[in-house]
C-alpha positions in Angstrom: -24.5 163.1 128.7 -22.8 159.9 126.9 -19.2 159.6 127.2 -16.4 157.6 125.4 -14.2 155.4 127.1 -10.3 156.4 126.3 -8.7 153.7 128.5 -6.9 150.7 127.5 -4.5 150.7 124.5 -4.9 148.2 121.8 -1.5 146.1 121.9 0.8 147.4 119.0 1.8 144.1 118.3 -1.7 143.2 117.4 -2.0 145.8 115.3 1.1 145.2 113.3 -0.3 141.7 112.9 -3.6 142.7 111.6 -1.6 144.8 108.8 0.4 141.7 107.8 -2.6 139.4 107.5 -4.5 142.2 105.5 -1.3 142.8 103.0 -1.3 139.2 102.6 -4.9 138.6 102.2 -5.4 141.1 99.4 -2.6 139.1 97.4 -3.4 135.6 98.3 -7.0 134.6 98.2 -6.4 131.5 100.3 -4.5 133.5 103.0 -4.8 132.5 106.9 -7.0 134.7 108.8 -7.1 132.6 111.9 -5.2 135.6 113.6 -8.0 138.0 112.9 -11.4 138.5 114.8 -13.9 136.1 113.2 -16.3 138.9 112.7 -13.9 141.1 111.0 -12.6 137.9 108.8 -16.3 137.2 107.7 -16.6 140.9 106.6 -13.1 140.9 104.6 -14.3 137.7 102.8 -17.6 139.4 101.9 -15.7 142.7 100.9 -13.6 140.7 98.4 -16.4 138.4 97.1 -18.2 141.5 96.1 -15.3 143.0 94.2 -14.6 146.0 96.3 -11.6 148.0 95.5 -9.1 148.0 98.6 -7.5 151.3 97.4 -10.3 153.5 95.8 -13.7 154.6 96.9 -16.0 154.0 93.9 -18.8 155.9 95.5 -21.9 153.9 95.3 -25.4 155.7 95.8 -28.8 154.8 96.3 -32.2 156.2 97.9 -32.7 155.6 101.5 -35.3 156.8 104.0 -35.9 156.8 107.8 -39.4 157.1 109.1 -40.4 160.3 110.8 -40.9 158.6 114.3 -37.2 157.3 114.3 -35.9 160.6 113.2 -38.0 162.5 116.0 -37.0 160.2 118.7 -33.3 159.7 117.7 -32.7 163.7 117.5 -32.2 164.6 120.9 -30.2 161.6 122.1 -27.8 161.7 118.8 -27.6 165.6 119.2 -25.9 165.3 122.6 -23.7 162.2 121.3 -22.5 164.3 118.4 -21.2 167.1 120.8 -19.1 164.4 122.7 -17.9 163.2 119.4 -17.1 166.6 118.1 -14.9 167.1 121.2 -13.0 163.9 120.0 -12.7 165.1 116.2 -15.3 162.5 115.3 -18.9 162.5 114.1 -22.2 160.8 114.5 -24.1 159.4 111.4 -27.5 157.7 110.6 -28.0 155.1 108.1 -31.2 154.0 106.8 -32.1 150.1 107.0 -31.2 149.6 103.3 -27.4 150.8 104.2 -27.8 154.3 102.7 -26.6 157.4 104.7 -29.2 159.9 105.5 -28.5 163.6 106.6 -30.3 164.7 109.6 -30.6 168.3 110.5 -29.6 167.7 114.3 -26.1 166.4 113.2 -23.2 167.9 112.0 -22.0 167.4 108.2 -19.6 164.7 108.2 -18.6 165.3 104.8 -20.2 162.3 103.1 -23.0 163.0 100.7 -26.6 162.0 101.4 -27.4 158.5 99.7 -23.8 157.0 100.1 -24.0 153.6 100.4 -22.4 152.0 103.3 -23.3 148.3 102.5 -20.2 146.0 102.7 -20.7 145.0 98.9 -20.5 148.7 98.2 -17.6 150.0 100.2 -16.3 147.2 102.0 -15.9 146.7 105.8 -17.3 149.5 108.0 -19.4 149.9 110.9 -22.9 150.4 109.6 -22.3 147.7 106.8 -20.9 145.1 109.2 -23.7 145.8 111.7 -26.4 145.3 109.2 -24.7 142.0 107.8 -24.2 140.7 111.3 -27.5 141.9 112.8 -26.1 143.4 115.9 -24.0 146.5 117.4 -20.2 146.1 116.0 -17.0 147.9 116.4 -13.9 148.1 114.0 -10.4 149.2 114.9 -8.7 151.6 112.3 -6.5 148.5 110.8 -9.4 146.4 110.7 -11.1 148.1 107.6 -10.8 146.4 104.1 -10.5 149.7 102.4 -7.1 151.7 102.7 -8.8 155.3 103.1 -10.9 154.0 105.9 -7.9 152.7 108.1 -7.6 156.0 110.1 -10.9 155.6 112.1 -12.6 153.8 114.8 -16.1 152.8 113.9 -18.9 151.8 116.1 -22.4 151.1 114.9 -25.8 150.2 116.7 -28.9 149.3 115.2 -32.2 150.7 116.1 -34.8 148.3 116.0 -39.0 148.6 116.0 -39.8 148.2 119.5 -42.7 145.9 118.7 -41.0 143.4 116.1 -37.6 142.8 114.8 -37.4 145.2 111.9 -34.3 147.7 111.7 -35.6 151.1 111.6 -32.0 152.9 111.4 -28.3 152.3 112.3 -26.5 154.8 114.3 -22.8 155.3 113.6 -20.0 156.8 115.6 -16.5 157.6 114.0 -13.6 158.5 115.8 -10.3 159.5 114.0 -7.2 157.3 115.4 -4.9 160.3 115.4 -7.2 162.0 118.1 -8.1 158.9 119.8 -5.1 156.5 119.5 -6.6 154.2 122.1 -9.8 153.6 123.7 -11.9 150.7 125.3 -13.9 149.6 122.2 -16.3 147.3 124.2 -17.3 150.2 126.4 -17.7 152.6 123.8 -20.0 150.2 121.9 -22.0 149.3 125.0 -22.6 153.2 125.4 -23.8 153.4 121.9 -26.3 150.6 122.1 -27.6 152.3 125.4 -28.3 155.5 123.3 -30.1 153.0 120.7 -32.1 151.4 123.4 -33.4 155.0 124.8 -34.5 155.8 120.9 -36.2 152.7 120.7 -38.2 153.4 124.0 -39.0 157.0 122.9 -40.3 155.3 119.5 -42.5 152.9 121.5 -44.0 156.0 123.7 -44.4 158.1 120.8 -46.4 155.5 118.9 -50.3 156.5 118.8 -53.1 154.3 119.7 -54.1 154.1 116.0 -50.8 152.7 115.0 -51.0 150.3 118.1 -54.4 149.0 116.5 -52.7 148.7 113.4 -49.7 146.9 114.7 -52.0 144.4 117.0 -54.0 143.4 113.8 -50.8 142.9 111.7 -49.1 140.7 114.3 -52.3 138.7 114.6 -52.6 138.1 111.0 -48.7 137.4 110.6 -48.9 134.7 113.2 -52.1 133.2 111.5 -50.6 133.4 108.1 -47.3 131.8 108.8 -44.8 132.5 106.2 -47.3 134.6 103.8 -46.1 137.9 103.0 -48.0 140.4 105.2 -48.3 144.4 104.8 -50.1 146.8 107.0 -50.8 150.4 106.0 -52.6 153.3 107.6 -52.1 155.9 104.8 -48.9 157.3 106.5 -47.0 154.2 108.0 -46.5 150.8 106.7 -45.3 147.5 108.4 -44.4 144.6 106.5 -42.9 140.9 107.6 -39.8 139.3 106.6 -41.6 137.2 103.8 -43.1 140.4 102.3 -39.4 142.1 102.4 -37.9 139.2 100.7 -40.6 138.5 98.1 -41.4 142.2 96.9 -39.5 144.6 95.2 -40.2 148.4 95.4 -42.6 148.8 92.7 -44.7 145.9 94.2 -45.0 147.8 97.4 -46.3 150.7 95.5 -49.0 148.6 93.7 -50.0 146.8 96.9 -50.5 150.0 98.8 -52.5 151.6 95.9 -55.1 148.6 96.3 -54.8 148.8 100.1 -55.7 152.5 100.1 -58.8 151.8 98.0 -59.7 149.2 100.7 -59.1 152.1 103.1 -61.6 154.4 101.4 -64.4 151.9 101.0 -64.2 149.9 104.1 -64.9 146.8 102.4 -62.7 143.5 101.8 -60.9 143.0 98.5 -59.5 140.1 96.7 -57.8 140.7 93.6 -55.5 139.2 91.0 -52.2 141.1 90.2 -49.0 140.6 88.3 -46.0 141.7 90.6 -42.3 141.8 89.7 -41.2 139.7 92.7 -43.5 136.8 93.3 -45.4 137.2 89.8 -49.1 136.2 89.3 -50.6 136.6 92.8 -53.6 137.4 95.0 -54.1 140.1 97.2 -56.6 139.4 100.2 -56.9 142.9 101.7 -59.2 143.4 104.9 -59.9 146.9 106.5 -58.6 147.8 110.0 -60.7 150.2 112.0 -58.1 152.5 113.9 -60.5 155.0 115.3 -64.2 156.4 114.5 -62.7 158.6 111.6 -59.6 156.3 110.5 -59.4 153.1 108.7 -56.4 151.0 107.7 -55.6 147.7 105.8 -53.8 144.5 106.0 -52.6 142.9 102.9 -51.8 139.2 102.6 -49.8 138.3 99.3 -50.6 134.7 98.0 -48.4 133.9 94.8 -49.8 131.5 92.6 -46.3 129.7 92.0 -43.5 129.0 94.3 -40.9 131.6 93.9 -38.3 129.2 92.1 -41.0 128.5 89.5 -41.8 132.3 89.1 -39.0 132.8 86.3 -40.4 129.8 84.4 -43.9 130.5 84.7 -43.5 134.1 83.7 -41.5 133.1 80.6 -44.3 130.5 79.6 -47.0 133.3 79.8 -44.8 135.8 78.0 -44.3 132.9 75.1 -48.0 132.3 74.7 -49.0 136.2 74.6 -46.1 136.9 72.3 -46.4 134.0 69.9 -49.9 134.0 68.3 -50.5 133.4 64.5 -49.3 136.2 62.0 -47.7 138.1 65.1 -51.1 139.6 66.3 -50.1 140.4 69.6 -46.7 141.8 68.6 -48.4 144.1 66.3 -51.2 144.9 69.0 -48.5 145.8 71.3 -47.3 148.7 69.4 -50.6 150.4 70.3 -51.2 149.5 73.7 -49.4 149.1 77.1 -49.8 146.7 80.2 -48.7 143.6 82.0 -51.5 142.9 84.6 -53.9 140.0 84.7 -56.7 142.1 83.8 -55.0 143.6 80.8 -53.8 140.0 79.7 -57.3 138.8 79.8 -58.5 141.8 77.8 -55.6 141.1 75.3 -56.4 137.5 74.8 -60.1 138.3 74.0 -58.8 141.0 71.5 -56.6 138.3 69.9 -59.5 136.1 69.8 -61.7 138.8 68.0 -58.9 139.3 65.6 -58.3 135.7 64.9 -62.0 134.9 64.3 -62.6 138.4 62.5 -65.5 139.1 65.1 -67.6 142.4 65.6 -66.7 143.8 68.9 -68.3 145.7 71.7 -65.7 147.5 74.2 -67.1 148.3 77.7 -65.4 150.2 80.1 -65.1 153.6 81.8 -64.3 156.9 80.1 -60.7 157.1 79.2 -59.9 153.5 80.0 -58.4 152.9 76.3 -61.3 151.4 74.6 -61.0 153.3 71.5 -57.2 152.8 71.4 -57.8 148.9 71.5 -60.7 149.2 68.9 -58.3 151.2 66.6 -55.6 148.5 67.2 -57.9 145.6 66.1 -59.2 147.9 63.0 -55.5 148.4 62.0 -54.9 144.8 61.8 -57.7 144.2 59.5 -57.4 147.1 56.9 -59.4 150.3 56.1 -61.6 151.8 59.0 -64.2 154.3 59.5 -64.6 156.2 62.8 -67.6 158.0 63.8 -68.6 159.3 67.3 -72.2 159.0 68.3 -71.5 161.8 70.9 -70.8 164.2 68.1 -74.1 164.1 66.2 -72.8 162.2 63.4 -75.2 159.7 63.3 -78.2 162.0 63.6 -80.1 163.8 61.1 -78.8 164.1 57.4 -75.3 163.0 58.4 -76.6 159.8 59.7 -77.6 158.8 56.0 -74.3 159.9 54.8 -72.5 157.7 57.2 -74.4 154.5 55.9 -73.9 155.4 52.2 -70.1 155.8 53.1 -70.3 152.3 54.5 -72.2 151.0 51.7 -70.0 152.2 49.0 -66.4 152.3 50.5 -67.0 148.9 52.3 -64.6 149.5 55.1 -62.9 146.4 56.9 -64.2 148.1 60.1 -66.8 150.5 61.3 -65.8 152.0 64.7 -68.8 153.6 66.8 -67.5 155.7 69.8 -69.8 156.3 72.5 -72.5 153.9 71.0 -74.4 154.0 74.5 -75.6 157.4 73.2 -77.6 155.9 70.2 -81.3 155.6 70.1 -83.0 152.3 69.3 -84.1 153.8 66.0 -80.5 154.6 65.1 -79.2 151.2 66.2 -81.8 149.4 64.1 -80.8 151.6 60.9 -77.5 150.5 61.5 -78.2 146.8 61.8 -80.4 146.9 58.8 -77.7 148.8 56.8 -74.8 146.3 57.6 -76.9 143.2 57.4 -76.0 142.2 54.1 -72.4 143.7 54.1 -70.0 140.7 55.1 -67.0 142.9 54.5 -67.4 145.3 57.3 -67.2 144.3 60.9 -68.6 146.5 63.6 -66.9 147.6 66.5 -68.6 149.8 69.0 -67.6 151.5 72.5 -69.7 151.9 75.7 -69.6 153.0 79.3 -72.6 150.9 80.1 -75.0 148.6 78.0 -78.5 150.2 76.8 -81.4 148.8 74.7 -79.8 150.2 71.7 -76.4 148.6 72.2 -78.1 145.1 73.2 -79.8 145.2 69.9 -76.6 145.7 68.0 -74.9 143.1 70.0 -77.4 140.7 69.0 -77.3 141.8 65.3 -73.8 141.3 64.9 -73.1 138.3 67.3 -70.4 140.5 69.0 -67.8 139.6 71.2 -67.9 141.6 74.4 -64.5 142.8 75.7 -64.3 144.6 79.3 -61.4 147.0 79.7 -60.8 147.5 83.4 -60.2 151.0 84.9 -56.8 152.0 86.1 -57.4 151.4 89.7 -58.1 147.8 89.1 -55.0 147.2 87.5 -52.6 149.4 89.0 -49.5 147.4 88.1 -49.9 148.7 84.7 -49.7 152.4 85.8 -45.9 152.5 86.1 -45.3 151.0 82.6 -48.0 153.4 80.9 -46.4 156.3 82.6 -43.0 155.6 81.6 -44.3 155.0 78.3 -46.1 158.5 78.2 -42.8 160.2 79.5 -40.7 158.2 76.7 -42.9 159.5 73.8 -42.1 163.2 75.0 -38.3 162.7 74.9 -37.1 159.8 76.8 -37.7 161.4 80.3 -37.1 159.5 83.3 -39.8 159.6 86.0 -38.7 159.5 89.9 -39.4 156.7 92.0 -41.6 158.5 94.3 -43.6 160.0 91.3 -44.2 156.6 90.0 -45.5 155.7 93.5 -47.7 158.7 93.8 -49.1 157.9 90.3 -49.7 154.2 91.2 -51.6 155.1 94.4 -54.0 157.6 92.6 -57.6 156.3 91.4 -57.7 158.0 87.9 -61.3 158.5 87.4 -60.6 159.4 83.9 -58.3 156.7 83.6 -55.5 156.7 80.6 -56.6 160.0 79.5 -56.1 161.9 82.8 -53.0 159.8 83.5 -51.6 161.2 80.1 -52.4 164.6 80.8 -50.8 164.5 84.4 -47.5 162.9 83.1 -47.3 165.3 80.1 -47.7 168.2 82.2 -45.3 167.1 84.8 -42.7 166.4 81.9 -43.3 169.8 80.5 -42.8 171.5 83.6 -39.8 169.8 84.7 -36.3 171.2 84.0 -34.1 168.6 85.5 -32.9 165.0 84.2 -35.4 163.4 86.3 -39.4 164.3 86.5 -40.5 164.5 90.2 -43.6 164.8 92.2 -42.7 168.5 92.6 -43.1 169.0 88.6 -46.9 168.3 89.3 -48.9 171.4 89.1 -51.1 172.1 92.2 -54.3 171.3 90.2 -53.1 167.6 89.6 -52.1 167.5 93.2 -55.6 167.9 94.2 -56.9 165.6 91.8 -54.6 162.9 93.2 -55.3 163.3 96.9 -59.0 164.0 96.4 -60.0 161.5 93.5 -60.9 158.7 95.8 -64.8 158.5 96.7 -66.5 156.9 99.6 -69.1 154.3 99.0 -72.1 156.7 99.4 -70.5 159.1 96.9 -69.5 156.4 94.2 -73.2 155.3 94.4 -74.4 158.9 94.2 -71.9 159.6 91.3 -73.4 156.5 89.5 -77.1 157.8 89.9 -76.0 161.2 88.5 -74.5 159.7 85.3 -77.3 157.6 84.7 -79.8 160.1 85.1 -77.9 162.4 82.8 -77.4 160.0 80.3 -81.1 158.8 80.1 -82.1 162.7 79.9 -79.8 163.2 77.1 -77.9 166.0 79.1 -81.4 167.8 80.1 -80.5 168.8 83.5 -84.1 169.8 84.7 -85.3 166.2 83.5 -82.2 164.6 85.2 -83.1 166.4 88.4 -86.7 165.4 88.1 -85.5 161.8 87.6 -83.4 162.0 91.0 -86.3 163.9 92.7 -84.1 166.8 93.7 -83.9 170.5 93.0 -81.9 171.7 90.1 -79.8 173.8 92.5 -79.0 170.6 94.3 -78.1 168.9 91.1 -75.7 171.6 89.8 -73.9 171.6 93.1 -73.5 168.1 93.2 -72.1 167.9 89.6 -69.8 170.7 90.5 -68.5 168.8 93.7 -67.8 165.7 91.5 -66.1 167.7 88.6 -63.9 169.4 91.4 -62.8 165.8 92.4 -61.8 165.2 88.9 -64.7 163.2 87.5 -66.6 163.3 84.3 -70.5 163.4 84.2 
């Protein structure tokens, strides 16, 4: 069992000297600190530079987390140490790598709330904050604290590091009251605490499974080969990132990157994509799968920024200026209707602007729910009057078809929008082309999920500009902005960080329509000031966790959709086309619908 050395007293003259120097330092910025331990002097300077109040506790809070492997390994050791501390009137604490106090069930309550920030910039000199700043185990005598209300305790802190690389997993804190322990040997006590940290690190290494070792081995290999590049490794449960990734990426960037990584883990295929990240700006993600076992795949992500960090702000400002300053404020007006900051979305938006500026007819291609109709309506709203018809509803079949053509010929709307135009027959497409041939006042916009002979006929007749709208899974960096915008529409509700991460990781087979339904439902169910993951109904949890398909399932879904579309919804004919029985067709349709996919 751990013991605390209560041996040599700290000389009273030295303590009085520290008190005098501190009082002088608080009133005179240039006071001489040569009589203070250098580590303490550096801490005081940092505390004062951060504006820490030496008298009052301002109580800064943040979100912090210690991974489950560290918690499991630390439990038995810290529980014993806490029993020793209790005999002396003290306590043991655990702090996350970002300096936030984390509550553990195996430790007694120390009176401080979870989330309390122990960083020096938040509360001045203390054991945990000093250890994180100095990168090593430290101790502070009661008189060495910067803040007045902390000057009654001895404080010790030791870092728990990952056994495979230098990343900090947690900080162990030991606090002992000076009135119960007026004198002790601080060096021996710190050595004991660091021994506890070392035993925890060894247990973490033992607990690491073969799958995690495989991921770690590949991560280290890529990190060494890529030098200073940001490298991230994920396996669906754990993640590793090097110092470059930690310095370059912000929290929301990690959510976006891990979302693309999970897609690679599902497909087993390499992926290279351009994304707009908050930290490095426009970047290329190079993602490769890593086989961890017969049934498990991880992923390694290398982030390659397109501009050096110091040039990112200027480049971002330049892009924003180009996008926000087209003639007649086109983009400003469009942005009232649509949301997105990703590279894919900006490319789409630039094509939309071109269509408006050139007064072109347009075909919008994209998956169901990806925002095609919203963009089409935004373009039409800039041109004036519009007429919207849905080919799926039957508005362009039978007598109603001639009524629509007559309405266009007499009212001459600036834009005719045809939704689901890929369900038109070639005859219907020919009639539309013939009817509008002499009508120069009306431009055509039609939305499709895939080209057909009929839509190709319309494209040729009207010299349309083709605009592709990427699915949400290919522009994950737009998901946080879209989700927040949807929540704001419902009463300025705030979405928790964990909820945003969960939404960013999902594949959204029905795209924005599905995202809107999920966020709206969560907001309605939420009773607190913040909407959390717990507010998602179980049905949505199932969609979010099971929406991703394997490569084989994705190909099967595509064949099902094509067969049903060509058979105009006739399931018997679709089954015959696919050369499967009707019962098999029904069963597979039910399976994909249960996974949240439209057919």
